[in-house]
C-alpha positions in Angstrom: 6.8 8.7 -25.1 8.9 9.5 -22.0 7.7 10.4 -18.5 8.7 13.4 -16.4 11.8 11.5 -15.1 13.0 10.7 -18.6 12.0 7.1 -18.5 10.5 5.5 -21.5 6.8 4.5 -21.0 6.0 0.8 -21.4 2.9 1.3 -23.5 1.0 -1.1 -21.4 -1.8 1.6 -20.9 -2.8 4.5 -23.1 -0.9 7.7 -22.1 -4.2 9.4 -21.1 -4.8 6.7 -18.5 -1.7 8.0 -16.6 -3.1 10.7 -14.3 0.3 11.9 -13.1 3.8 11.1 -14.2 5.6 12.2 -11.0 4.4 12.3 -7.4 4.6 15.2 -5.0 7.1 14.0 -2.4 6.9 14.0 1.4 10.1 15.2 3.1 12.6 12.5 3.9 12.8 13.5 7.6 9.0 13.3 7.9 9.1 9.7 6.6 11.9 8.9 9.0 9.8 10.1 11.9 6.9 7.9 10.8 9.3 5.0 10.6 10.4 5.5 14.2 6.9 4.9 15.6 6.7 1.6 17.5 3.2 0.3 16.9 3.0 1.8 13.4 -0.5 1.0 12.1 -2.2 1.0 15.5 -0.7 4.4 16.4 -1.6 5.9 13.1 -5.1 4.6 13.3 -5.5 6.2 16.7 -4.1 9.5 15.5 -6.4 9.5 12.5 -9.4 8.8 14.8 -8.5 11.9 16.8 -8.3 14.0 13.6 -11.6 12.6 12.2 -9.9 10.8 9.3 -10.6 7.3 8.0 -7.9 5.2 6.5 -7.2 2.0 8.5 -7.9 -1.5 7.2 -7.4 -4.5 9.4 -5.3 -7.6 8.4 -8.5 -9.7 8.5 -9.4 -7.9 5.3 -6.0 -7.3 3.7 -3.6 -10.0 5.1 0.2 -9.8 4.9 2.3 -12.4 3.2 5.3 -11.6 5.4 3.8 -10.7 8.9 7.2 -9.6 10.3 7.7 -7.0 7.6 6.7 -3.3 8.1 6.0 -1.1 5.1 6.1 2.7 4.8 6.2 4.6 1.6 4.1 6.7 -0.9 1.5 5.1 -3.1 1.8 4.5 -6.8 -1.7 3.5 -7.8 -3.3 1.1 -10.3 -7.0 0.7 -11.0 -8.1 -2.6 -12.6 -11.6 -3.5 -13.8 -13.2 -6.6 -15.2 -12.9 -7.1 -18.9 -16.1 -7.1 -20.9 -15.3 -10.1 -23.1 -15.0 -13.7 -21.8 -11.7 -15.1 -20.7 -12.0 -17.6 -23.6 -12.4 -14.8 -26.1 -9.6 -12.8 -24.5 -7.2 -15.7 -24.5 -8.0 -16.5 -28.2 -7.1 -12.9 -29.1 -3.8 -13.2 -27.3 -4.1 -9.6 -26.1 -3.5 -9.0 -22.4 -4.7 -5.7 -20.9 -2.9 -5.7 -17.5 -0.8 -2.5 -17.2 0.6 -2.5 -13.6 4.1 -2.5 -15.0 3.7 1.2 -15.8 3.3 1.9 -12.1 6.6 0.2 -11.4 8.2 2.2 -14.3 7.0 5.5 -12.8 7.8 4.5 -9.2 10.7 5.9 -7.2 12.6 3.7 -4.7 10.6 3.0 -1.6 7.2 3.6 -3.2 4.3 1.2 -2.5 2.2 -0.3 -5.3 -1.5 0.1 -4.4 -3.9 -1.8 -6.6 -7.7 -1.5 -6.7 -8.4 -4.9 -8.4 -10.5 -8.0 -8.6 -10.8 -10.8 -6.0 -10.3 -14.4 -7.2 -8.0 -13.5 -10.1 -4.4 -12.3 -10.1 -3.7 -8.6 -10.1 0.0 -9.3 -9.6 1.9 -12.5 -10.5 5.4 -13.7 -9.7 7.1 -12.0 -12.6 5.2 -8.8 -11.9 6.3 -8.8 -8.2 9.9 -9.5 -9.4 9.7 -6.4 -11.6 8.3 -4.3 -8.8 11.0 -5.5 -6.5 13.6 -4.7 -9.2 12.2 -1.2 -9.4 12.9 -0.9 -5.6 9.2 -0.7 -4.7 8.9 -1.4 -1.0 5.9 -3.7 -1.4 2.3 -3.9 -2.5 -1.3 -3.5 -1.2 -3.9 -5.2 -3.4 -7.7 -4.9 -2.9 -8.0 -8.2 -4.7 -5.9 -11.3 -5.2 -2.4 -12.2 -6.5 -0.6 -15.4 -7.4 2.7 -17.2 -7.2 3.3 -16.2 -3.5 6.6 -18.1 -3.4 8.1 -15.6 -5.8 7.3 -12.5 -3.8 8.2 -14.2 -0.5 11.5 -15.4 -1.9 12.4 -11.8 -2.7 11.3 -10.5 0.7 8.7 -8.4 -1.2 5.7 -8.0 1.1 2.1 -8.0 -0.2 -1.1 -7.2 1.7 -4.1 -8.6 -0.2 -7.5 -10.4 0.0 -5.8 -13.7 -0.8 -3.9 -15.9 -3.2 -5.3 -17.4 -6.5 -4.0 -19.7 -9.3 -6.2 -17.9 -11.8 -4.5 -15.4 -14.1 -5.9 -11.9 -14.5 -4.3 -11.6 -18.0 -7.5 -12.5 -19.7 -9.9 -11.3 -17.1 -9.0 -7.7 -16.1 -7.9 -4.5 -17.6 -5.8 -1.7 -16.2 -7.7 1.6 -16.8 -5.8 4.1 -14.7 -2.3 4.6 -13.2 -1.5 7.1 -10.5 -5.1 8.3 -10.1 -7.5 7.8 -7.2 -8.3 4.3 -6.1 -10.6 2.8 -3.5 -9.1 0.1 -1.3 -11.5 -1.8 1.0 -13.7 1.3 1.2 -10.8 3.8 1.7 -10.1 6.4 -1.0 -6.4 6.6 -1.8 -4.6 9.1 -4.1 -1.3 8.6 -5.7 1.3 10.1 -3.3 -0.6 9.3 -0.1 1.4 7.7 2.6 1.0 3.9 3.0 1.9 2.2 6.3 1.4 -1.5 6.8 2.4 -4.2 9.3 1.1 -7.5 10.8 -2.0 -5.7 12.1 -3.1 -4.2 8.7 -2.8 -1.2 6.5 -3.3 2.5 7.1 -3.5 5.2 4.3 -2.6 8.7 5.4 -3.7 11.4 2.9 -0.8 13.4 1.7 -2.3 16.8 2.8 -2.8 15.5 6.4 0.6 13.7 6.8 2.2 16.3 9.0 -0.8 16.6 11.3 -1.2 12.8 11.6 2.5 12.5 12.4 2.3 15.1 15.1 -0.6 13.4 16.7 0.9 9.9 16.3 4.2 11.0 18.0 2.2 12.2 21.0 0.5 8.8 21.2 3.7 7.0 20.7 5.5 8.9 23.4 2.6 8.2 25.8 2.8 4.5 25.0 6.5 4.5 25.7 6.0 6.2 29.1 3.2 3.7 30.0 5.3 0.7 29.0 8.2 2.1 31.1 5.9 2.5 34.1 4.5 -1.0 33.7 8.0 -2.5 33.5 9.0 -0.4 36.6 6.3 -2.1 38.6 4.1 1.0 39.1 0.9 -0.2 40.9 -2.3 -0.6 38.8 -4.2 2.1 40.6 -1.5 4.7 39.7 -1.3 3.4 36.1 -5.1 3.6 35.8 -5.1 7.2 37.1 -2.3 8.4 34.8 -3.2 10.1 31.5 -0.6 8.9 29.1 -2.2 9.9 25.8 
């Protein structure tokens, strides 16, 4: 079976587990404007607060492997659950049920892999990260653990997660859905939503609110730039405190 882009599906998950083959795309100029924001996740978090939206997750919950990296792209989603049989039984059967490779297969360059997974076992290993990187995914956000951090770091492929583990997920988890809705650290995320991440954490911006969040974020960003300029210019503290920047 081929997907909407003409790619052959991997067969790692049943076709009915793939909720959408292709994502609705945000305009390139809108993504460029998001990328121009200085304090990316902090500004987006503030903008979403003003709009009554929840989507920010701090780095103390999902920590980055490459703190100096920034990430911005649309989500391709994976939902993993715990297998019902024991790891011993699963290993004896020789049948793995991890299907995150299908997300890489469906991804377009710049997309972000977003995995609702298990903590303490690997939802993405070194070979998997290498394949995601080869598919030109920008990085990954995992509500769970991953392993072989040297592989992803060596590629410059950033991952935000709950931590690293040596324990394989091959015999312990099953991928039940690709490009559907996932829940990441309490935040609901749909395939195609905007993902922003940096050293401070991760922010998910719903696709339908992207333009409104950007408009608010640009106002905040411009105010921050003016305030930084005034501080550097030596404006006295009383004047700074009395000035409405954002």
